[in-house]
N, C-alpha and C positions, 0 to 999 in steps of 0.2 A: 502494500499500500503507499503511497506518495501524497504527504501533508505537507500544508507548509503553514508553521509559526510566525505571527506576528513580529515576535522580537528575534527569533532566533534563525528564520530561514526555512528552507526545505528538508524536510528529513525521510526517510523511509520505514516507517512503524505505524503503531497506531497513536502513539502519545510522543512528544517534545521529547527527546533525550534530556535536554538541559534543564527546562523549568516544568515537564510533565504536562504541558495544556495537550488537550487533543488537537488544536488546530483547525485550518482549512482542506476540506478535500479534496483532493486533485485527480486522481484515478486510482481504480484497485488492483489487488495486483496481477490480475488476468492481464488487463489492459497496459500496466505497466511492462510486462514481460511481452508482450506483442508489439510494443512501440518502440522498446529497447531493441528487439529484435530488427524491426524495420530500419532502424537509425545506423543502427552495426550495419545492415546490409546495402543501405544507400550509400553510404559516407565510405565505406569499405570496399565495396564490389561492383555494385550497379546502379549509381544515377543516373543513367538513361532509361530505363526503364519506368522512372517517373518524371521523365522529363525535364530532368533538372542538368545545369551546366556547374561544371566544379574548374576554379581557376587553377591555376598550374602547384599552390600550395596546399589545394585541397578543401578549399574552402566554399562554402554553399551558401547563398542568403537565405536567412533562418525564415524570415517570410514566405520565400518562395517556397522553402522546404514544407512548412505547415501548411500552405495552398495546395501544395503535390498531394503531401496525403491524404489532407480532408479530399480532393477531388478522384484521387484512385482507390480510397478507402473510405466508403461516406459513414461508415460506423464511427468514423473520426470526425463530424461536423462540427464537434463541441472544440476540438483540438484550436491551442490558441497557443503563441510563442514561450511564455510563459512554462507550460508544460513541458516542452522540451528543454528550457533553461534547467527547469527543475530536474530532470534527467541526469541532465549534465551534470550540474553541481552535487548532485549526490553520490555519482559514480566513484567507487572505492579505491579505482585502477587510473582515475586521470585519464580513461579511452577518450575522450572529448576536447575539445577547445572551441570557447566560445570569444570572438574577436570583432570590433567593429561591426555589429551586426549577422556575422557571418559563423557558421559552425563547421566543423570538421572534426574527422577522426584523426587521432595522436600516432597511430601507427596500425600495423595489419590491412594495408590495402594490397589488392592486388591489381594496384595499376599504379603507374608513376605520380610520383609526387614530393616538391621541393619541402625540405624540413629543414628545422636548424641545426647549422653543422657546428656548431660551439662544442670544446670538449672540456668546457669549463664546470666543473662541481661533479664531472665523473668519478664512481669509485675506482678503486686501484684493482679492484678484482669484482666480475660478476659472475654468473651461472646460467648454464646451459642444460636443459634433460633432455637423455636420449634413451631410447627403447635398447634392451638388452641383443638385438639384430644388428642394431645400425652402430655401439659403440666404439666398435675395434674402426670402422671403416672413419669413421670421425675422428677420431684420434690419429688416423694415419694421414687425412687426406684434408682434414679441418671442417669447417662448418660452414656451408653454404645455403642460400635461400633456396626454397623448394616451391611451396604453392604462394608464399609471398614472396615482394620485392626486395627484403631483406633482412636478414638475419636477426631475431629475435633474442635478446640478453634480458635476465631477470636481476634482479636488484638483490634477492636474499636468497638462500638455499630454500626457504618455504615455499618464494615465490617461483623458484623454478621447480620445486615438488609439485605442488598447485598446477602448473602449468604443464607439466607432462604426462600429468594423470589425465588429461583430456584424451590423450592419445593411447597409453600404455599404465594398468595399473600399479606398477614398479616401476618408474624410472631412474633411471642411471643418471648421476647429476656430475654435471663436467665445471670445473675451474677457469675462468677465463684471467689471464692475466692482462687485464686491459693495460694498465699502467706503462706497460713493456709495447705493448700494442699500439699505443698513442705516441710514446715516444717513436716509433718507426713510421709514424704518418699512418695508421690506420684514425679514419675518423669514427668516433661511435657519438651517437647523438642521445639523449634525455628525450622518449616519447611519451611518457606517461611518468605516472607516481612510481611503477615498479618495474618499468618496461624500457630497453635500450634499444639501438638498433646499429647495426652495421653492416656495411656491405660483404662482407666475407671475414671469417675469423681463421688464419693459418695454423696448423696443427700444431708448431712450436711452441702456439701463447693456452693451450688447452692440458688440463689436467684431471684424470678421474678421481673423485673424492668419493671416500664413504659416509651414505647418510645412513641413519638408522630412520626409517621411513616412519615406525612407528608413531615416532615424535611429533608428526603430521601428519593429523588425521584429516579425510578428505573433507575437502569445503566442497558446500553444493556448488555447482557450474553457476554462472552468473548469463541472463540470457545471450549477450553478445559475445562469449567465448566460444558458442556455437559455430559450427561450418558455415561457411558463405550460403550453404544449398536450404538450412535450416529456417534462415530468416526468412520474414514473410514479403511476399511481392503482391502487387495488387491482385493477382489472380485468385491468393489464399484466401480473400476478405469475404464474406456475405455480408448482405444488409442486416443491420440491428437494429431495434428501437432507440428510441433517446436515452441518452446516457443519465443516471441518477444517483443520489447517493447509495451507496451499496447497503443493502438488508442485513 
């Protein structure tokens, strides 16, 4: 559920985590899940399906995005820009950015975008999850992008474990010597609260580390962590009645 507290802003809960007030209802959990999938799909993979233009930095005009959703998915006739901002501001991984009236995904694009290339503030070490089947090959050849345009690295071991569990129950964690990579001229970019990007990472910067996976109980997958084909498209949406406060 998504709500808004007048004093403390947007939150995903029944009550404001700061003051305990119920706040103003914005959308129920099902609507939040569906809109999150659509937001991820459009900004990362298929803006053309909603007749939206993306600039070279991955930004889409927020109002045009809202109008496109209303036009293609009529159940969201109630949607307004502040609903999208609420999703963005309460996203715990910083997957999206709002700037000058436009929105974009900060990583996981399947098309080329230009992002900030500054190495300032990048940790000395980052982490990458692999499967048992591929880990030896990666250690030998390095990390290269697959279905995404850039390699995605995680800020902490926990973040890497959670990211890896999207593909395998027991991921193998590789530590990346980012400090040495940056000194050698490799550009590593911060793209979210826990995600960093690189064109590729050579094998000399990789080290397999021992991780007790029992220390990291599985997190529930977020809607926008799913594969692109699981995000909602215009054809997925049936018509629905007017939106109201959930019972």
